[in-house]
C-alpha positions as CSV (number, residue, x, y, z in Angstrom):
1,M,-99.6,175.9,118.2
2,V,-99.4,174.8,121.8
3,S,-101.4,171.6,122.5
4,F,-104.0,171.4,125.2
5,A,-101.9,168.5,126.7
6,I,-98.9,170.8,127.3
7,L,-101.0,173.5,128.9
8,S,-102.7,170.9,131.1
9,Q,-99.3,169.6,132.2
10,A,-98.1,173.1,132.9
11,A,-101.3,173.9,134.9
12,E,-100.8,170.7,137.0
13,L,-97.2,171.9,137.8
14,V,-98.3,175.4,138.8
15,F,-101.7,175.1,140.5
16,T,-100.6,173.1,143.6
17,L,-100.8,174.1,147.2
18,E,-97.0,174.3,147.5
19,V,-96.6,176.7,144.5
20,L,-99.5,178.9,145.6
21,L,-98.1,179.2,149.2
22,V,-94.7,180.0,147.7
23,V,-96.2,182.7,145.5
24,I,-97.9,184.3,148.5
25,C,-94.9,184.1,150.9
26,A,-92.4,185.2,148.2
27,G,-94.7,188.1,147.2
28,A,-94.9,189.3,150.8
29,F,-91.1,189.1,151.1
30,G,-90.7,191.0,147.8
31,M,-93.0,193.7,149.0
32,F,-91.1,194.1,152.2
33,V,-87.7,194.2,150.5
34,G,-88.8,196.6,147.8
35,A,-90.4,199.0,150.3
36,M,-87.1,199.3,152.2
37,P,-85.0,202.1,150.7
38,G,-81.9,200.6,149.1
39,L,-83.0,196.9,149.2
40,T,-83.5,196.2,145.5
41,A,-85.4,193.6,143.5
42,T,-82.0,192.0,142.7
43,M,-81.3,191.7,146.4
44,A,-84.7,190.1,147.1
45,T,-84.0,187.6,144.4
46,A,-80.4,186.9,145.7
47,L,-81.7,186.4,149.2
48,L,-84.1,183.7,148.0
49,V,-81.5,181.6,146.2
50,P,-80.4,179.7,149.3
51,V,-84.1,178.8,150.0
52,T,-84.6,177.5,146.5
53,F,-81.9,174.8,147.1
54,F,-84.6,172.9,148.9
55,M,-87.4,173.4,146.4
56,D,-88.5,171.7,143.2
57,P,-87.9,173.7,140.0
58,I,-91.4,175.2,139.6
59,P,-91.7,176.5,143.2
60,A,-88.2,177.8,143.0
61,I,-88.9,179.8,139.8
62,A,-92.2,180.9,141.3
63,A,-90.4,182.3,144.4
64,I,-88.0,184.4,142.2
65,V,-90.6,185.6,139.7
66,T,-93.0,186.7,142.4
67,A,-90.4,188.4,144.7
68,S,-88.8,190.4,141.9
69,G,-92.1,191.6,140.4
70,M,-93.4,192.7,143.8
71,A,-90.2,194.5,144.8
72,I,-90.3,196.6,141.6
73,F,-93.7,197.9,142.5
74,A,-93.0,198.2,146.3
75,G,-90.2,200.6,145.6
76,D,-92.9,203.2,144.8
77,I,-94.3,203.2,148.3
78,P,-91.4,204.9,150.2
79,G,-91.0,207.2,147.1
80,A,-94.5,208.5,147.6
81,L,-94.5,208.6,151.4
82,L,-90.9,209.8,152.1
83,R,-89.4,210.8,148.7
84,M,-87.0,207.9,149.0
85,P,-87.3,205.4,146.1
86,G,-87.2,201.9,147.3
87,T,-85.6,200.6,144.1
88,P,-83.6,202.3,141.3
89,A,-86.6,201.8,138.9
90,S,-88.7,204.1,141.1
91,A,-86.2,207.0,141.1
92,A,-87.3,208.3,137.7
93,Y,-90.7,209.5,138.9
94,V,-90.2,209.9,142.7
95,E,-90.7,213.7,142.5
96,D,-94.2,213.4,140.9
97,S,-95.2,210.6,143.2
98,H,-94.2,212.4,146.4
99,R,-95.7,215.8,145.2
100,L,-99.0,214.1,144.6
101,A,-98.9,212.6,148.1
102,L,-98.1,216.0,149.6
103,A,-101.1,217.4,147.9
104,G,-103.3,214.8,149.7
105,K,-103.4,212.5,146.7
106,L,-101.5,209.5,148.1
107,N,-104.2,207.1,146.9
108,L,-104.1,208.5,143.4
109,S,-100.3,208.2,143.4
110,L,-99.9,204.6,144.7
111,G,-103.2,203.4,143.2
112,T,-102.1,204.5,139.8
113,C,-98.6,202.9,140.3
114,L,-100.2,199.6,141.4
115,A,-102.9,199.4,138.7
116,V,-100.6,200.4,135.8
117,S,-97.8,198.2,137.1
118,A,-100.2,195.2,136.8
119,I,-101.3,196.2,133.3
120,G,-97.7,196.7,132.2
121,G,-96.7,193.4,133.8
122,L,-99.4,191.6,131.9
123,F,-98.4,193.2,128.7
124,G,-94.8,192.1,129.1
125,V,-96.0,188.6,129.8
126,A,-98.2,188.6,126.8
127,V,-95.3,189.6,124.6
128,L,-93.1,187.0,126.3
129,I,-95.7,184.3,125.5
130,L,-96.5,185.3,121.9
131,A,-93.2,186.7,120.5
132,A,-90.3,185.5,122.7
133,P,-88.3,183.8,119.9
134,L,-88.8,186.7,117.5
135,L,-87.9,189.4,120.0
136,A,-84.9,187.5,121.4
137,E,-83.5,187.1,117.9
138,F,-83.8,190.8,117.3
139,A,-82.2,191.6,120.7
140,L,-79.2,189.4,119.7
141,K,-78.5,191.6,116.7
142,F,-77.5,194.4,119.2
143,T,-73.8,194.9,119.2
144,S,-71.6,197.4,121.1
145,F,-72.6,200.1,118.4
146,E,-76.3,199.7,119.1
147,Y,-75.8,199.7,122.9
148,F,-73.7,202.8,122.7
149,W,-76.5,204.7,121.0
150,L,-79.0,203.2,123.4
151,A,-76.9,204.4,126.4
152,T,-76.6,207.8,124.8
153,L,-80.3,208.0,124.3
154,G,-80.9,207.1,127.9
155,L,-78.4,209.7,129.2
156,S,-80.2,212.3,127.1
157,C,-83.2,211.6,129.2
158,A,-81.5,213.3,132.1
159,I,-81.7,216.7,130.4
160,F,-85.2,216.2,129.0
161,I,-86.8,215.2,132.2
162,S,-85.3,218.1,134.1
163,S,-88.1,220.6,134.8
164,G,-85.7,223.2,136.0
165,D,-82.4,224.6,134.5
166,P,-81.1,222.3,131.7
167,L,-77.5,223.6,132.5
168,K,-77.7,222.4,136.1
169,A,-79.2,219.1,135.0
170,S,-76.2,218.7,132.6
171,I,-73.7,219.4,135.4
172,S,-75.4,216.8,137.6
173,L,-75.3,214.3,134.7
174,F,-71.6,214.9,134.1
175,L,-71.0,214.5,137.8
176,G,-72.7,211.1,137.7
177,L,-70.6,210.1,134.6
178,A,-67.4,211.2,136.4
179,L,-68.3,209.0,139.4
180,A,-68.9,206.1,137.0
181,T,-65.3,206.4,135.8
182,M,-63.9,205.5,139.2
183,G,-62.5,201.9,139.5
184,L,-60.8,199.8,136.9
185,D,-60.4,201.0,133.3
186,P,-62.6,198.7,131.2
187,A,-60.0,198.4,128.4
188,S,-56.6,198.2,130.2
189,G,-57.7,197.1,133.7
190,T,-55.7,200.0,135.2
191,P,-57.0,201.5,138.5
192,R,-58.1,205.1,138.0
193,F,-59.4,207.8,140.5
194,T,-59.2,205.2,143.3
195,F,-56.8,207.3,145.4
196,G,-55.2,204.1,146.6
197,S,-58.4,202.7,148.0
198,V,-59.0,199.0,147.4
199,D,-62.7,199.4,147.9
200,L,-62.9,201.8,145.0
201,L,-61.5,199.3,142.6
202,A,-65.0,198.0,142.0
203,G,-66.2,201.5,141.2
204,I,-69.1,203.4,142.8
205,E,-72.1,201.1,143.6
206,F,-75.1,203.0,142.3
207,V,-77.5,201.6,144.9
208,P,-75.7,203.0,148.0
209,A,-75.3,206.2,145.9
210,M,-79.0,206.3,145.3
211,I,-79.8,205.8,149.0
212,G,-77.4,208.6,149.9
213,L,-78.7,211.1,147.3
214,F,-82.4,210.6,148.1
215,A,-82.6,209.3,151.6
216,I,-79.7,211.1,153.3
217,G,-80.7,214.4,151.8
218,E,-84.3,214.0,153.1
219,I,-83.0,212.9,156.6
220,L,-80.7,215.9,156.8
221,R,-83.5,218.3,155.8
222,G,-85.9,216.7,158.2
223,A,-83.3,216.8,161.1
224,I,-82.5,220.5,160.4
225,R,-86.1,221.5,160.4
226,L,-87.3,219.2,163.1
227,N,-87.9,222.0,165.6
228,A,-87.8,224.9,163.2
229,A,-90.6,227.3,162.6
230,D,-91.0,226.0,159.0
231,P,-90.8,222.2,159.2
232,L,-90.7,220.1,156.1
233,P,-94.1,219.4,154.6
234,Q,-95.5,216.0,155.5
235,V,-97.8,213.7,153.6
236,P,-101.2,214.2,155.1
237,P,-103.0,211.0,156.3
238,T,-105.3,209.7,153.5
239,S,-108.4,207.6,153.9
240,G,-110.8,206.1,151.4
241,P,-110.5,203.4,148.7
242,L,-107.0,203.1,147.1
243,F,-108.3,202.7,143.6
244,A,-110.8,205.6,143.7
245,G,-110.5,207.5,140.4
246,I,-107.9,205.2,138.9
247,G,-110.2,204.0,136.2
248,R,-110.4,207.6,134.9
249,V,-106.6,207.8,134.8
250,I,-106.3,204.6,132.8
251,F,-109.0,205.6,130.3
252,R,-107.3,209.0,130.0
253,F,-103.9,207.7,129.1
254,P,-104.4,204.4,127.2
255,K,-101.9,205.4,124.6
256,N,-99.3,206.1,127.2
257,I,-99.7,202.7,128.8
258,L,-99.5,200.9,125.5
259,R,-96.4,203.0,124.3
260,S,-94.5,202.6,127.6
261,S,-95.4,198.9,128.0
262,T,-94.1,198.3,124.5
263,L,-90.9,200.3,125.3
264,G,-90.4,198.5,128.6
265,T,-90.8,195.1,127.0
266,F,-88.3,196.0,124.3
267,I,-85.7,197.5,126.8
268,G,-86.1,194.5,129.1
269,A,-85.4,192.1,126.2
270,L,-82.0,193.8,125.6
271,P,-79.3,191.9,127.6
272,G,-77.8,194.3,130.2
273,A,-80.7,196.8,130.2
274,G,-83.7,196.4,132.5
275,A,-86.5,198.1,134.5
276,D,-84.3,201.0,135.6
277,I,-83.4,202.2,132.1
278,A,-87.0,201.5,130.9
279,A,-88.5,203.7,133.6
280,W,-86.1,206.6,132.8
281,M,-86.6,206.4,129.1
282,A,-90.4,206.1,129.4
283,Y,-90.6,209.1,131.7
284,A,-88.5,211.2,129.3
285,I,-90.5,210.2,126.2
286,S,-93.7,210.9,128.2
287,K,-92.6,214.4,129.0
288,R,-91.5,215.1,125.5
289,S,-94.8,214.0,124.0
290,S,-97.1,215.4,126.7
291,R,-99.4,218.4,126.2
292,E,-98.4,219.5,129.8
293,P,-94.6,219.0,130.1
294,E,-94.3,221.9,132.5
295,K,-96.2,219.8,135.1
296,Y,-93.7,217.0,135.2
297,G,-91.8,216.9,138.5
298,E,-94.5,218.9,140.1
299,G,-97.0,216.1,140.8
300,H,-98.3,215.0,137.4
301,V,-99.9,211.6,137.2
302,E,-99.0,211.1,133.5
303,G,-95.3,210.5,134.3
304,L,-96.3,207.8,136.8
305,V,-98.5,206.0,134.2
306,D,-95.6,205.8,131.7
307,S,-92.8,204.8,134.1
308,S,-94.9,202.3,136.1
309,A,-96.0,200.6,132.9
310,A,-92.5,200.5,131.5
311,N,-90.6,199.2,134.5
312,N,-93.0,196.3,135.1
313,A,-93.3,195.4,131.4
314,A,-89.5,195.2,131.4
315,V,-89.6,192.4,134.0
316,G,-91.4,190.1,131.5
317,G,-89.2,191.3,128.6
318,S,-86.0,190.5,130.5
319,W,-87.0,186.8,130.5
320,I,-87.2,186.6,126.7
321,P,-83.4,186.3,126.0
322,A,-83.0,184.3,129.3
323,L,-85.5,181.5,128.3
324,V,-84.9,181.5,124.5
325,F,-81.1,181.8,124.4
326,G,-79.9,181.4,128.0
327,I,-78.6,185.0,128.0
328,P,-79.6,187.0,131.0
329,G,-81.6,190.1,130.3
330,D,-80.7,191.7,133.7
331,S,-79.2,190.8,137.0
332,I,-82.4,189.0,138.2
333,T,-82.5,186.7,135.2
334,A,-78.8,186.0,135.6
335,I,-79.6,184.6,139.0
336,V,-82.6,182.7,137.5
337,I,-80.4,181.0,134.9
338,G,-78.1,179.8,137.7
339,V,-81.1,178.4,139.6
340,L,-82.4,176.7,136.4
341,Y,-79.0,175.0,135.7
342,M,-78.9,174.0,139.4
343,K,-82.3,172.3,138.9
344,G,-81.1,170.5,135.7
345,I,-83.0,172.7,133.3
346,N,-80.8,174.2,130.6
347,P,-82.5,177.4,129.2
348,G,-82.2,177.9,125.5
349,P,-84.0,176.9,122.3
350,T,-84.0,173.2,123.2
351,V,-86.1,173.7,126.3
352,F,-89.1,174.6,124.1
353,L,-88.7,171.3,122.3
354,H,-87.8,168.9,125.2
355,T,-89.7,170.4,128.2
356,P,-92.3,172.9,126.9
357,Q,-94.5,172.3,129.9
358,I,-91.8,174.0,132.0
359,I,-91.8,177.1,129.8
360,Y,-95.6,177.4,129.9
361,A,-95.6,176.8,133.6
362,V,-93.3,179.9,133.9
363,F,-95.7,181.9,131.9
364,M,-98.6,180.9,134.2
365,I,-96.5,181.8,137.2
366,F,-96.0,185.3,135.8
367,I,-99.7,185.8,135.3
368,L,-100.4,184.4,138.8
369,A,-97.8,186.7,140.4
370,I,-99.3,189.8,138.7
371,I,-102.8,188.8,139.9
372,V,-101.5,188.3,143.5
373,M,-99.6,191.7,143.3
374,V,-102.9,193.6,143.4
375,P,-104.2,192.5,146.7
376,L,-100.7,192.2,148.2
377,G,-99.9,195.7,147.0
378,W,-103.2,197.0,148.4
379,S,-102.4,195.5,151.8
380,T,-98.8,196.8,151.8
381,V,-100.0,200.4,151.0
382,K,-102.6,200.2,153.8
383,L,-99.9,199.1,156.3
384,A,-97.4,201.7,155.0
385,R,-99.9,204.5,155.8
386,G,-99.0,203.9,159.4
387,L,-95.7,205.6,158.7
388,L,-97.5,208.9,158.5
389,T,-98.5,208.7,162.1
390,V,-95.0,208.0,163.4
391,P,-93.3,211.1,164.9
392,R,-90.4,212.4,162.9
393,Q,-88.1,212.1,165.9
394,I,-88.6,208.3,165.7
395,L,-89.0,207.9,162.0
396,L,-85.8,209.6,160.8
397,P,-83.4,207.5,162.9
398,L,-85.4,204.4,161.9
399,I,-85.0,205.3,158.2
400,L,-81.3,206.0,158.7
401,T,-80.9,202.5,160.2
402,F,-82.5,200.9,157.2
403,C,-80.3,202.9,154.9
404,I,-77.1,201.8,156.8
405,V,-78.2,198.1,156.7
406,G,-79.0,198.3,153.0
407,S,-75.7,199.9,152.1
408,F,-73.7,197.5,154.2
409,A,-75.5,194.5,152.8
410,L,-74.8,195.5,149.2
411,T,-71.0,195.9,149.7
412,N,-70.6,193.6,152.7
413,S,-68.2,196.2,154.2
414,P,-68.3,199.5,156.1
415,F,-67.2,201.2,152.8
416,G,-70.8,201.0,151.5
417,I,-72.0,203.1,154.5
418,V,-69.2,205.7,154.1
419,L,-70.0,205.9,150.4
420,M,-73.7,206.4,151.1
421,L,-73.0,209.2,153.6
422,A,-70.4,211.0,151.5
423,I,-72.5,211.0,148.3
424,G,-75.6,211.9,150.4
425,L,-73.9,214.9,151.8
426,I,-72.8,216.0,148.3
427,G,-76.3,215.5,146.9
428,W,-77.8,217.5,149.8
429,V,-75.5,220.5,149.1
430,L,-76.3,220.2,145.3
431,E,-80.0,220.0,145.8
432,E,-80.1,222.9,148.3
433,N,-78.5,225.0,145.5
434,G,-81.0,224.0,142.8
435,F,-79.2,221.1,141.1
436,P,-81.4,218.1,140.3
437,I,-80.0,214.8,141.7
438,A,-81.8,212.3,139.5
439,P,-79.3,212.9,136.6
440,I,-76.5,211.8,138.9
441,I,-78.1,208.4,139.3
442,L,-78.7,208.1,135.6
443,G,-75.1,208.9,134.9
444,L,-73.9,206.3,137.4
445,V,-76.3,203.6,135.9
446,L,-75.4,204.2,132.3
447,G,-71.9,205.6,132.5
448,G,-70.2,202.2,132.6
449,M,-72.2,200.9,129.6
450,L,-71.5,204.1,127.6
451,E,-67.8,203.9,128.1
452,R,-67.5,200.2,127.7
453,T,-69.5,200.1,124.5
454,F,-67.7,203.1,123.0
455,L,-64.3,201.6,123.7
456,T,-65.3,198.2,122.3
457,S,-66.8,199.9,119.2
458,M,-63.7,202.0,118.6
459,I,-61.4,198.9,118.9
460,K,-63.7,197.0,116.4
461,S,-63.7,199.8,113.9
462,G,-60.0,200.8,114.2
463,G,-61.0,204.3,115.4
464,D,-63.4,204.9,112.5
465,L,-66.3,207.0,113.9
466,T,-68.5,206.3,110.7
467,A,-68.7,202.7,111.9
468,F,-71.3,203.8,114.4
469,F,-73.7,204.4,111.5
470,D,-72.7,201.3,109.4
471,R,-75.2,198.9,110.9
472,P,-79.0,199.5,110.1
473,I,-80.2,199.5,113.8
474,A,-77.2,201.5,115.0
475,A,-77.8,204.1,112.2
476,V,-81.5,204.4,113.1
477,L,-80.7,204.9,116.9
478,G,-77.8,207.3,116.1
479,C,-80.0,209.4,113.8
480,A,-82.7,209.4,116.5
481,V,-80.3,210.7,119.1
482,I,-78.9,213.4,116.8
483,L,-82.4,214.5,115.7
484,L,-83.4,214.7,119.4
485,W,-80.5,216.9,120.3
486,V,-81.1,219.1,117.2
487,S,-84.8,219.5,118.0
488,V,-83.9,220.6,121.6
489,L,-81.4,223.2,120.3
490,V,-83.8,224.5,117.7
491,R,-86.6,224.8,120.3
492,A,-84.2,226.6,122.7
493,I,-83.1,229.1,119.9
494,R,-86.7,229.8,119.0
495,R,-87.7,230.3,122.6
496,R,-84.8,232.8,123.1
497,R,-85.7,234.7,119.9
498,A,-89.4,234.8,120.9
499,S,-88.4,236.2,124.3
500,A,-86.1,238.8,122.7
501,R,-88.9,239.9,120.3
502,A,-91.3,240.2,123.2
503,D,-88.8,242.4,125.1
504,D,-88.3,244.6,122.1
505,Q,-92.0,245.1,121.7
506,R,-92.6,246.2,125.3
507,P,-93.1,249.9,125.8
508,A,-90.1,251.6,127.3
């Protein structure tokens, strides 16, 4: 049981003028970075690291926690307004978010994302406080076998979330997986599919690819139809309170919020996973269990509820292995661990014994950051509405400029810009012909993990495929994946048979 003295010491560390100012400033910075297409939460965290050199440990941690949490939500804003997700975590549900905005429900779209993000974030922090050691111990039991099945389950989401043709979704997914194989072979280190380019040795960076697939496609469509008779539909200006009707949404989907918050926390606690995978998996599970799956991708708020809860709960979950065992849960906590070491704090089990006030100060910072996210998010959405009044002739070049800056900043070379433009052009051609582009991103994100864990597992087992079912957790995940595929096939066969019977019964 935590003593009142420890909580009092933690409160004294957090509730100072310096920390409160850092939370507000870092929150505003995180909102700005997340709202810019291609500038990720990881980039927001990395850009703050030089500033933390001159801070005490608690303000430094406060800056990183706040900026990363704000950036995850802020990625929803350009997704709703422009169909350009600000962060990879927002890509899973960008279609629903944008379709709602086009229907004059921008407040419902972004208000739901903001409110549910706060609820999911608080859930993740609550689990972090109550069950960090237990969940971290469970997460450490995951080996390459478990991660292989987890990646397979995540990739299956690409087919299940597709509201159109599953075959075209599969082709897009395999294209993403093919792009993920470019670079160095994870087993031998041999270059493959690099065509002699040194820049391709590091593989395809998925953030420039995401910018290209979503942003460049929209820019091309907007430019082509700029003066056409049938211009692209624009989000109508929206007035009124941001949170109007949000209470009804929350009370309508409480089970979705609880389920996806739990899933997001669990995914976040797995080293190497994170908010991106959590959002995709939550969206896919939401669609599979929904009474109205046909509405997904057409502007359905249920998908927003699940994904927003999951990706923000994953932020708190990712700190579980970082604080308890010193193992980064994602790229953000990898940066955090470096900052903690730099400040003389060694994350791991001993930190709970020697400096527990530091740990509980981190918990308080999380709660404070989520509370601050609501008014900051509200203000950012109000300011972002000004984008709707900017003429497309000015807005499209401005967005392209941000895309170029974001792609260059990630690779620190012109190659990032070339990559963004090339993949963007391919994505535009595919989407114009009815191929969904979201599975390409998912293939890029999870392709490396799938291949790496499969090769590692095969080396461990000496090529024995039954070893993928030897461990209890791996067996459960493997059976779940197989049952999922079988259920989809059975459902497709039944649907085809029902359609054939209906055709036979029709009068000639």
